N, C-alpha and C positions, 0 to 999 in steps of 0.2 A: 461559478460561470454564469449561472441563472440569475444573479444579482450584480451583472455588469455594470449596471446603474451605478451602485455603490463602489465597484473596482474602479470605474472610470473617475469617479470624484476623489476617492480616497487614496488609490493608490497610483493610477497613471498622473493624474492631475497633481493632486497632492500639494498645494500650494507652490508648485513648481515654476519656473518661469525660463524663457528662452532655452540655451543649450541643456539646461538640468534635465528637459523631460529625456532627453537621449543618453546614450551610452546603458543602455537597460534591454535584455532580451526577455521577453514574455512567453512562456512554453504553457499552452492552454491546454486543459483537459475539454471533454466535450460537455454540453450543458447538461443539468441533471436531467437523471434516468435515459437519458438518449443510447449510452452503451447497452444499458439494460434492453431496450427494445431492439437493438441491433444483435445481441448475441444471446443471453439469458441473463434474468435477475439475477445480481450478485450474490442476494441475501436468501430470496425465497426459491430460485430456481427457475422461475415463470418462465416459461419457453418465447425466445426473440425469434428474428428472422433466420439467424445461424441454426438453432434447434430445427426450424421447420425445414429447413435445406437438407440437415443432415438425416432427418427421419422421410426424406424423401416427399414431404409435404408441399401444397402449392404455396411457394413462399412470395409469387408476384403480388396476392394483393396486401401482403403486409408491406411488401417494399411501398406501394402506393400510400398505403395508411401513414408510413412513415414520412414519406413526403409530404403528406399534409400536416404531419403533427411537427414538423421541423420549420413548415412556412408558417405556423402557428406562432411558433418561437419566436420567427423573425419580427411579426408583429409587435411584439412587446418591447422591442428595442428601436422603434421610428421615433420614440419622442428624445432619444438621446444623439439623433443623428445617422442612423441605420439607413441605406437606400433600400428600401422593400424590395424595389424591381430589381435591382443588382442582385441583391443576396437571394431572392427567389430563384432568379434565373441560374444563380452559379450553384445551388443545391439541387435544383430540377436535373441539370446537367449532369453532375456528379452521381446521382441516383440510377440516370438513365444508362451512364456507362457500367456503374456496377451491376446492374441488372443484365447487360450484356455478356459482362464477364462470367456471372452465374450460370446464364444459361449454358454458355457456351463450358462451363465445367460439369453441369448436371450432364451434358451430351458424352462429355469425356468419360464420366463416371460411369455411364449407361452401357458403354463399350464392354467394360470389364478388363480393360489392358493396363490400368494402371493403379498405382497404390492410393487407396481412397484415403490412408491419414494424411499424405500430402496435400491431396485437394482439397480435405476439409479445413486443414490449417491456412491454405491458401484464401480460401473462402473467409474464414475467420477473421484472417488479416484484411481483407478488402474492406469487409463489412464495418470492422475497429475504425477504420481510418475515417469513414464519412463522419462520423461526430465529430472529432477533432477538426479537420477541414470545413467543416460547416461553421465552427465557433470560432476557429481563428481567422477565417475570412471575414466574417462579420464583424471582428474585433477592430482590424485594420481599417474595412470600411468606415466603422464607426469611428475611428481615430483620424482618417482624414478628413472627414466632413467636419471635424472638429478642430480642423487646421493644424493637425500636428503630423509631419511627414511619418510616414509608416511603412513597413515593407512585410509583405504574407512570406513567411518561408515555409512552402509547402513542402514537407519531407514526406508525405505522402507517396511519391513516385508514381501517381496514378496513371500517368499519360506516357509514362517511358517503361523502355524495358531495358535499362542499363544494370548491369548485374553488379551494383554498387553492395558492398556491406553496408550496416548502419554506421557505423564511424565514418567509412568513405562517402557517404551520402551526406551527412553533417559538415564533413571538412569543405566538400563542394559547394555546399549551399551557402556558406558564411566568407567563403575565402576572399571575395573582392567587396565585402561591405565596409563602409566608413560608419561604425556605431555612432560617433559623435553628431552625426547628421540625420540618423533615421532610429525610428523606434520599432524593434523588429517583433514580429508576433509569429511563433514557431508553433507548429502542429504537435502536439503531445505523442503522436504517433510518427513513426519512422519507417520505411520500407525500407529492407535489407536482404541480402542473399540467406543469411542467416534464420530471418524471420524472428521480428522481436517477441512476438507471441508464444513462440516455442520454447524461450528460456523464462519469459517473465509474464506471461498472459495478461491480467489486467492490470500489472503494474507497469507497464510500459510506458506511459505518461511520465513518471518520474524516472526512469531509464534513460528517456530522450533528453529530459531536464539535466541530468547529470553528465550525460554525454556532450551536450551543448557546452555547459560549463567547464569541463576539462577542455574541450577545444579550444575555446575563445580565452582559456585563463581566465576566468573571471575573480573579480575581488571578492565575492560573496556570493552563496546561493541561497534564494530567499523561497522559502515555501508558504504561501498564503493559504490557510484554511478557515474554516468556519469557527474556529475554535482556540483557545491557548492551549499549549501543551502544560497540563497542570499537575498538580501532585495527585489527584484522583480524577476520576470519572464525575465531573459535576452533574450530571444525569443521575448518579447513585447517591453521592453525597451532599449535592445541593452546591449552587454557584457561590454561596459566602464561605462554605466550608472547604474549600481548595485554594489553592494559589498558583499561579503562573511559575513554572520550573526557573526562568531566569537564565540558567548557565548550567549546561552538563557536556557529556562527553558521547564521541561515538561508540564506546562500549556499553553505555546505556541505550543508545538508540538500538544497538544490535539485540540488547536484552528484551525491549519493549518488541523489536520485531518477531522475538521467536514466541512470544505469546499472541502476535498477531494483532498488537496495539502499534502498528506502524509511523514512526513519526516521518518515517521516508524507507520506501522498499531497500532491503539489507543491501541487494546487488545494485542497487544506485548510489547507496552512501561509500562505499568501498571505493570505487575511482575518486569521489572526492576528497573522502580521509586521504588517500595514497598521494594525491596531487596538493594537499595541503589547503584546500578551498574549506572553509567553515559554512555552517549549513545554519541558517536562522528561520526558526517557527514563527509565523508573526500570523494574528488574528485578522483577518480582512476587514472584521467591523471594528477595531479597536487601532485604527491607522498609526496612531502616536505613540503607542506601545512598544517597546523596544523587543517584546518577544522572547524567545528561547535562543541563545546561542549553542550551538554544538560545534566543539572544537576536539580535537584529538586528544591535548594534553591535559584537560581542565579537570583539576581535582578539588572538590569545594573543600573551602579553607577550616571550615569547621566539620564536624563529623554530624551528619543527618542521614536520613533517608528523603532521596529527593521525590519518588512516585512510587505511588501504590497503585499497581494494576493488576490484572489477571484474565482469566476466562472460567466460562461455567459450560463450557462445550467441548470437554475431554472426559476420556475414560481411563482408569488405570487399570493396568493388567500386570496381575503379580504371577511369578511363575515359580512354584516352589519344587524341589527335588533335593531327596537326601543325598544323592550324589553329587553334589556342587561342591560340597564343602571342600577346599583344598585342590579342586582339580583345575589344574591350569587349561585356560582356553575354554571354559564351559561357557562363559557369557558370548564368546565368539561366535558357538554355534547357534546361540538364540538370534544374535543379531542378523546371521545368515538367512535366518527365515524371516526377520523384519525386512530385510533388503530385497530378498525375493517378493514379498508383498507390497514393494513399494511404500513401507510405512515407517516413519521418522518418530524418533521420541521427543519430548521437550522437558522430559525430568526422568533421572534414573536413580533409583536410591537401592543398596543393597545390604544384607548381611551373608550369616555363613552358609544358609541354605534357601534365599529368598532373593529375587530380583523384581523389584517394581519398577515400571516404566509408566509414564503417563504419555497418552498420544492422543492427537485429535480424535473427534468424534466422525466417523466414516462408514459409508457402506462396507468399505474394504475389511473392516474390522472381524466379520463373522468367519471368514477365510482365513485371516492371520490366526485368530483363536481356534479355531478347527486344528490346522496344522501344528500350533503348539501342543494342544491336548494330545495329539497323535505321539509326541515327543517325550513330554515332562509330566511327573505324577500329579502334580495339582496346579490347575490354573483358576486363577479368581478373576473376575472382570466384574468392574464397579464404575458406575458414570459418578464422576466426582466434579469439583471445580479446583482452581488453583488461584492462589493469590500471591504475589511478589512484591517485596520491599526492596527498591534498586536505589544506589546510590554510588556516588563516587568516591566517598569517604564513611563507609559505615563500618571499617576495620576495628571497631573498640568494643573493650568488655561492657556487658550489661545491653546491647544493642539488641541481640537473638532474645534475651529475656525478656527485653521490654516488649517485643514483638509475640512471643507468647503468650505474656502475661495479657496483653490486650485482647488476644482471642479468648484465653482463659476466662475472662471477666465477661465475657459475652457468650459464655457457654459453649466455645466452639473447639471443638477437637481438633488436633491435627491428624491427621490419617498417616502422612508420610511427609517427610522434608529433604531438601538438598542445599546446598550452598558449597560454593568451590573454594578455592584457598585464596583466590583474587578478592573473592568478598564483594562481592558488587550487587549481588543478588541472594536474597533469602527467599525460597518457592516454599510455600506451604500448601500439602494437598489437604483439601477439607471436602465435608458433604456439598453436594451441590447446594442444597437449600439455603446453605449459610454464607453464599457467596457475596450477597448486599452488605450482610451484616458485616462481614471480615472487612470488606473494602473500607465501612465505615469506620470500623473499630480502630484499623491499623492508621487509616489516614488521620485521623483524630488523635491519636497517643503519639504517631512518629513524624508528621508534616506540619501538623499543626499546634504542637506543643513545645518544648524547651528548645527542640532542634529545627524548629518549624518554619522559620524565616528563609524562604525560599528566596 
């Protein structure tokens, strides 16, 4: 969104004429860093306005600073048609109302008569909505000033108290629109009685995107990103050592989501998959490229690994106990401890008396490990990395050997391994310092070699 100059030229206009501009809905996120300023930085954890409110700090100067930053963002789009006066007035009014809501909630919190969790969630929702409202309003303003009939679909519900669900609000917003005559721009945030951030937190924009597509029975759901969905991370292997995937399945999208490399939020993908709406991932800055089509039934006509990916932000926990062998339900008791500590695993490997699980790095792990040690004979905790070889058609003899040999040739030992009967994902646990080398080796051997034409 921060490069809306390119979006306008290459995606919205895109050599179209007349009615071709229409029959599309754009669901927009906030401009770069805005949601980080509002809530907290997604990667570094640097506090935002929400964090200040949560810790009972003076958040009002931060709201003033935010307003100044958003007005400065507005300045960047004057040369493509944004009416600065209207845009500045819109965001000033929206922030003024947000300030009023937050002040009222702070007083209610101080009374001690309410559930603090519900108030904090409501504050998080209010703040998050500001970013999407800002970018969506600006987008419509620019489109109108470029002589395109456009409609601002404000799903934030900022000025109403209607008790609508997320689906209900989306349905009401789109029920009387003639899509052949207007280009709709919708906020990525949707207000609903269930609270969109309660279930999806920072993934809410893609959930709104998905629900809108289902509501209007879209022909296709297109996600514009800053990069192609590629055979491997170009920042690791180099831009010329990876290829766009081209075509894959929802199953592979799920595998990616499980290791934090989301092509689309898994809870956003499911409604699209169930309603037969295909997803296309496109590179915003290569608009002529077809991108990656994600469909339900796709199986590659040739056996190949489509994507090599992974993470170096995981920990392996190994539970050893001599009483485990042959005892029915032993792992169920382990999983009850994981459940009580709100921890999910992304890999599980077992033998007669050991179970190894790979989990995301988290401050919660210390409490989990302490509880496990109080129940079982030996617990080993090891920071690791995990690399995955994924594809819709990798179930043929020699694929696992080829992957293992690629790691072996580069001096990388496999600490643990997992693959299900469906054979769409080979998961290798390795030492953390070998992560980049493993991605490079596997991409070169499996995606760029004899099976590498993606």
